[in-house]
C-alpha positions, 0 to 999 in steps of 0.5 A, a space after each residue: 554159425 555165423 549171421 548178422 545177429 551172432 554177437 547178440 546170440 553169443 552175449 545172450 546165451 552167456 548169461 543163461 543158465 543151463 535150465 533156460 538154455 534147455 527151455 528154448 529148445 522146447 515147444 509145447 502145444 496149447 491145444 494138443 489138436 494135431 497128436 496124441 495126448 492132451 493140452 499143455 496150457 497151464 504148463 505153457 504159461 508156467 514155463 513162459 513166465 519162468 523163461 523155460 519155453 522157446 516156442 508154442 504150438 496151435 495158438 493163434 490170434 493176436 490178442 491170444 498171442 501177445 497175452 501169452 507173449 507178455 508173460 515171456 517177455 515181461 515176467 521172465 529173467 531174460 524176457 526171450 520172446 516165444 515163437 508161435 508156430 501153426 501147421 499152415 499147409 495150404 491156407 489159413 482163413 482162406 483155403 487154397 487147394 491141397 498140395 498135391 492139387 496145386 502141384 497138378 498146375 505145374 506152375 510154382 506161381 500158384 504155389 507161392 501165391 498160396 504162400 503169400 496170402 497164408 503168411 500174411 493172414 497167419 502173420 496178422 494172427 500172431 503166428 511167426 512159423 509154419 510147418 510147410 512146405 511138405 516135400 516128401 516124395 511118395 510112390 505110395 497112394 495109399 499113404 494118407 499124407 500124399 495129399 500133402 505132398 507134390 507127388 511122385 517126382 523129386 524134381 517137381 517137389 523141389 521146384 514147388 517147395 522153393 516157390 512155397 519157401 519164397 512165398 512164405 519168407 518173403 525178402 525178409 522175415 522180419 516183415 509183417 507178412 511173412 512167416 518162417 517155413 519149415 521143409 519137412 519131413 526129413 527125410 524118407 517119410 514118404 517111403 513108408 511100407 504099405 503106405 501106412 503111416 509111420 511105417 518103416 523105411 528101408 532105403 539105400 544111399 543112392 535112392 535116399 540121395 537121388 529120390 527123396 533128398 533133392 526137394 530138401 536140398 532145394 528148399 535149404 538152398 532157397 533159404 528155408 529157415 527150419 527143418 522137421 525131422 521125419 517119424 520114420 525110420 531111415 535103413 533102421 535108424 529112426 530119423 529123429 535119432 539119425 546122425 547121418 541125415 540130421 547132422 552128416 548130410 544136413 548140417 555138414 555137407 549142406 551147411 544148413 545153419 537154421 533150426 531143426 524141430 522134432 514132430 509131435 512127440 518124434 523124441 519121446 516115440 525113440 523109445 517105441 521104436 526100440 532105438 532108446 531105452 528111456 526118455 532120458 536116452 531118447 533126449 540124448 540121442 535127438 539132441 546128439 543126432 542133430 535135434 534142435 527144438 523138441 516139439 510137445 514131448 519133454 525129453 530134452 528139457 527134462 533130462 538135459 541138465 542130468 545129462 550133462 552133468 553125467 557127460 552124455 551130452 555136451 554143452 557145446 551141443 546144447 549152445 550150438 542148438 540154443 544159438 540156432 533158436 535165438 538166430 531165428 527169433 532175431 531174423 523174425 524181429 521178435 527181439 525188436 517187436 515181440 507183439 502183434 498189432 491186434 488192430 491189423 489183425 486179418 480175420 476173414 478171406 479177402 475178396 482177392 484172396 478168394 479170387 486167387 483160391 478160385 483161380 489156382 483151383 481151377 488152374 489145378 485141376 485135370 481134365 483126365 477124359 472127354 468125349 466131347 460132353 465138356 464143356 457144358 453150354 451155359 445155355 443148357 435148359 436143365 442140369 442135374 447135379 448129383 453124388 454125395 458131394 454135389 452140395 458139399 460145403 466141405 471140400 477144404 481137404 486135409 490140414 485145412 487151416 482154421 478157417 475150414 471151421 468158419 468159412 464153408 467151402 462153395 458147393 459145386 451145386 450153388 456154383 452150377 446154379 450160379 453158372 447157369 442161371 437160366 437152367 432148371 438145376 436139380 439135385 440128388 445125393 447119394 441114392 443111385 436111383 434118384 441120381 439116375 431119374 434126375 439124369 434121365 430128366 436133364 440135358 446133362 448131369 454132373 456127378 460128384 464123387 470121391 473121398 471125404 477130406 478125413 479119408 486122407 491126411 495124416 494117419 488116414 492110410 487105405 487099404 482100398 483105394 477105390 470110391 467109397 461104397 455106393 459111389 460106383 453104383 451111382 455112376 453106373 445108374 447115371 450112365 445107363 440113362 444114356 444121357 451125357 453126363 460128366 464125373 468130378 472126382 474130389 479126393 486127396 489121392 489118386 483113386 483106382 477108377 478102373 472099373 468105371 472110368 471107361 464107361 464115363 464120357 468125361 472125367 475131370 480131376 478136381 481134388 479137394 479144392 478148398 474155399 473156392 471148390 465149387 465155383 472153380 469146378 464150374 469155371 472148368 465144367 462151363 469152360 470159363 477156364 480151359 483145363 491145363 493141369 497134369 498129374 503129378 502121380 500115376 494113377 494105378 489100374 488096381 491096388 495090386 499094382 502098387 507101387 506104380 510109378 513113371 520113374 521106374 527102373 527097367 529091370 533086366 526083363 522089362 514088359 514084353 506082351 508076347 513073352 511070358 517071362 517078362 515084368 508084368 502081372 498075369 491078370 492085368 494090362 501093363 501100365 497105369 489108368 492114367 500116367 504121370 503128366 497126363 492131362 487134357 484140354 478143350 483145345 489140341 496141341 502139338 509139341 514137335 522133336 526136341 532139338 539140342 542146341 549142341 549134341 556133345 559135351 565133356 563131363 568135365 564141361 558139365 561140371 564146370 557149370 556148362 549147360 546144353 540147350 534143348 529146343 522144342 516147338 509146341 502148337 495150339 492145333 485147336 480152336 480155343 485158347 488153352 495151356 499145355 504143360 510141356 515137360 522134359 525127362 532124361 534117361 541115362 541108358 548105360 550107368 554104373 547104378 541103374 537109372 530110372 526109364 524117365 526123369 523129369 528135369 524140366 517143365 513149362 506151362 505155356 498159354 497158346 491162343 488158336 494156331 499160335 506156335 512157339 518155340 520153348 528153350 529148356 537146358 540140362 547142367 551136371 545136376 541134371 545128367 548125373 546121379 548120386 552113388 551108395 557112398 555114404 559120404 555122398 558122391 555125385 557122379 556125371 558118367 560119359 555115354 548117351 543121354 536120351 532127352 524126351 519132351 512131350 505132353 506126359 511121361 509117356 512122350 516118345 519124341 525125343 533126342 540124343 546127347 552124348 557126354 563125352 
């Protein structure tokens, strides 16, 4: 391992006892709030004073972190500072939309801004390390943690992961507005069978490398300081004890020199997996596989000295893990200044941070359907705002930061009142009869339905992803009035909405939008913001279709409505309710035929770094300024490993005025036109043949051009 602090790290390691080394590999929690078990407060203080602790989870506030830091720096033998960490997923004080929502913006700038604001707020409160971004590609909407991911596409996940790493870490990890980022969960956590959290993942090598690994490789190449292991097995081997992924791929093949941390008690759980015989065995397997720091459970620190004496682990592996921890602490500037300026602590969202959260939330919303009801006229005489979430001030979403407990979300009801000050705004909550009465008396109605934040996120899998009880009846009651209305969805996952979506004139997917939720919803409803988001994940018609995703393989008998013996359901129309990449606007766009700058290239030229340009013209054919997300997909129709029917390989969000046209330019290289094989050693190939390139406004676009790889 090399770096600017190598000499200092080696010198420090040379002076450490085995127990002190093992202590640096231990992270304990201050509160125990993110997993099973109680707090470890007393143990944290004892270990800090003894120099037997590397990191602390779930403690923030400059005064609190400084107090504990003094114990480590001023009372321990070597004075090695502690590293304070926290799950800051989409905001600290200022809650931004959930990551799945931000993915819908198809705009890395909004993700980076979230991370910048979060880093500044958290760093001023003593936190130096966040367990974000999560980049678990998933085809499973029943899985609650889809809310924390960027959806079903590896390319989109990778682009946004890079943006978030850049936002957290900035140009200098030691700066007073930077955090160490953590790429999680390594790897294939999003493939949990049945969408049940922590469940089995059985995956081929090619699927692992083509589908699950690319966002992590992008994050590592972008300089992510740390990586977190996943709870699941990977083809029978738990990720926390998997030398193929943690060492073979991550550390050796990719050359990752950062820190690999376990997830919460993930090392201990090797026993429950049936992989480790006992705690000592779990510690041995995890450390040997490539875990450098153990979160909350203590199997490496407790048994490490005994394992070393027995020859079951190697001291050079311990030293390598310790070096990774110390390099990070030096890079963060902890040895130069281990404390946080208590007078400079940010203790509330600033107006600028709120404005950023509001803009991000509106930019992340997806207009799924609109029969002309939206945008609403600010001059309406009366508006009804109904539904169980109409007046909710808890629209932060899952894994919101500490700010969600102090700073309520703006409700949709309050925001509509502010947006239409001349209107009579009435409200009815969850009773269908009262909602219908309010709708019948109003010029227009906003129906706010969806899921509470606790229904998505970790340990929040759902077998039925339709609207919770009573909400469909409420929509039907409002629809029966015959008055204009729009449905706003607030949710942390795709929902099955096929039993009512056809009956609503307008449908806005708002996700869980964060602290400025209501204001952002109102901005879109009343046309202050023209929606331009696109779905980063497929919406199935029913739960029985799952898994359903755009980047599927064709099968040998692709769907044909006229032929019985093809891949389909007898009792369901083919395809999704809404496809990946779908999203409407208050204006209209036209995307032309894509054109290659040249239509032939050799595989050798691609491998040397040559690229092929693709051009396409996009036009705003409507009467409002708006945003279109132009998406480029590729398909290799004949390959030695069957390829997905579409793979996203580029996108651009562009703002156009009425009648404005623009020519967009994309490019394709070897990383876009080849694929990984099933070779466990890692073999990437670019094969000769035809490549179809599709460009348009969703994954269903038919406009295409053809390239030839010679």
